[in-house]
Phi, psi and omega in degrees: 000136179302137185299320180293315179299317180298317181296321179296313180294321178298317178299323177295318179296317178298321176299322180295309183291329178292318177294322176303314181291318179298319178296318179299313179293322183292324185272334187302150179273325193270138178301328182297332176268309187295316186261319186272339181071036180277078191200174172208141174231138179217154176245131186240151176276184185293342175269008180066029173268130180292124181261318183213152178231153173286147181288338175283132177134176184254150175302322180298324179281309189291318182286332174281332174299325178302323178279326184298323180300314178295320182295319179299322183279357170287333181265344179228119176292124180306331180294339181267355180280148182237159173304135182093353175286143175223125180264151182216147167197154166233019178304117184304326183277353178256339187229243194259014166100348172205167189296331183296333183269108181258130179257133178237132182230125182243123175293142178254115182262143168234112191062247186246016180222157180282128176249355180174186180219145172251126183235152175210148172228130176224157174276121180268155188295327182201146177225023181079193175063214188291324187107191190287346185287184186255013189275352180291148184269337172207171189296334183285348173273354193268347178144193183282128180257116180257109175290175177298119182216171172268117174286321173232143176234113183052042176086355181256133181294145174280090188297326178298313179295318177305314181295320180296317179297311183301323182285345187251004181235160183275335183233070185298325181297316180295315182295314180293325176296318179291323174298318177299323177295321178297315180296317180297320180296326176293322178296320178296316179299319179298314180298316184289325179291320176295323176296320176300315180298321177296315185297321184251013175055051178254139174282328179200188180246017185300313180293320179297312181296320179298319180295314181295313182294317180296316179294321180295317179296314181295320179296322178294315179297323180294322177296322179290324181297340179279352183268153177288141178293150176148175177245127185238138189249146174213156180213149177222139181235137180199154177264152183238174180310133183094352177093355179300135178267131179245138175239127173249121177246139178227142169245112183259111183257123180257124178244093182294334180294309178282341187069043183229154174235130175247134179244117183250126181262019178303136181095354178285164180303150177282183181302149180255146172288346177273165183279048182245008181288148189243128178284155185304321182298322179287322174300313179299322182300312182281334175293314178294325176301315181301316181289312184296317182291338180274315189271313186210066185295341182277348180285151175302142177264105184208188183301327181289312182289339177276336188300321183284359183254114185253155180236139174234118186242133173300152182298319181247101190201147181295336179258020174222062187299137177246147175302137003257040182304140174288140188221002190299333177254037185298337180293337180301324175263319186301325181284351173270350183306321181297332192294312177296330177293316178296323177296322176293316181290339177299336177283348183247312182230070188300331182280353186255357185250166177246152174290168178302141173247190183297336174086231185298139175296149176273107183268147182226133173228132182239147184210140178166209176231140181282185185297337178266003180088002180283128182288148175220145169223119184281150160296154173303131167237157191222156176222150189237168177253209183275146174273148177292155178279166173234179189303322186245002183218143173288162177288149178276140180275143172050058181230145183274075174255132012264007189283326176085000178284159177264155172282138176290127181305142182298329179296323178293317180296317180293331177281337185265330186223162179280060181242142178232119180277132180266338174195153171204105186206157176295141175261089186297142178089004180274340176287146179291147178281173179150182176305321170236118184285153175284159179289155179275152170278194181219159178250124181230126177234148179203155171232168175257140177273076180204156175255017180242160172295155181215165183253138177242128177234116186214159187221076174279160175216171184056051174268347182260312180220145184274176179296142181281143172283172183232140176056043178092358177288155182283157178284147171286160180281148176292162179274173176224140174231119186229145171240118183054038176085355181263124178298138182235134174247330177274100187253025174298161184311129182221155176276131182247151178271157186305324185266003183296140175246131176260134177231127179238132172240109185281154184293155172270164180274158179286148177276169181233124174083142178286147177290000000 
């Protein structure tokens, strides 16, 4: 395909997925989607291979969405799908790793045949069960499990499924509204892809997708071929809710001949009794992010660029969750997956990696009744610490790396729920020192505007030791989680009193290079 023609068509595809994502955020009910961008949108070809992704979204969502599309079609033969059908699942092992993330996939028809699929995954405000925390003992305590089903059939809602969902969640209006936003964004993608085909007189996008995927794969393999052969090791240690220490070990093997990288997690911590276990698709999502962001971040992220990166997981491992392991707080471990890989790659491309950062976002969920007795359940909102430094740049303060979601503004939260923030400011000096200093964490305090008891569900990490510096850089400071000034390590769901104040100090990022 001519290079100019390809670039024009590629720009059109990016325009489609970007509009798809903007529509989803604009229509969504929940602040976690609308404000924070905790979502992913992708466009797939007729073989369910991801061709293009929206730039808005998290690595955990978008790279697991790439696998979810194929998984959904294992249960539904594409030949049996009709215009107006919409597939849905939140199966952790098929999609993004926990019940809160619901994946919706819509076939795109041109005349009488499927030419592609529009997919989205978003974090929903509530899915029943325990909530966002890590305290459930097995997956069946964690919420509503939706197997692969038709949410819509030939344009008509599956009323039985709708009723089951509404009966099993605390905030049905928000969830159904967000599902509607996902379906609408798929409809927009379908209209725009058909318009592209009309404009350029294409019957389908099969040749276009093959060209894009093949070029992306070859470019990724070429980047790997420039690296020295060998196996490089990295490790990361961190504490999780309840004080449990987790170790992630990686052996990163570079094969320049094949142009492939294999990441082996042998030696990592075993399964946890807490809900922090990570399903393989989510592990793969953040592992591929670490490699892709280091070697060739400017290349399209699609089935081709992901193909040369392989994963090897021990049978019994915290990042290879098996049924019925609890997984609802899988991001607490999953968002640390890039760090041991980056430490290994630092031995090969030291100027391209970042030091350890605060890691997993600190998620907060509140539930209760306001001063007037009206019930509330918040969508998850999150806050982050400092990002690690790199060879030529200091770490960024208060940023959600590696997940990329935004913090919901406190003004939005105070307008949406009976919460009052007492402070939100940078915690200066928490980033590690070095030639390039790590980013600072932040101090966030809040109370509830109610005269009733309320429930707090939260998931801090790195309360014992902070992120490690790189190449002689200093470590970032550990975080603090306090209730009424008292440090707390057991952060399972707890009942709070009306006047209780929560104070969080998130960790700082590691520095890079000795002074």
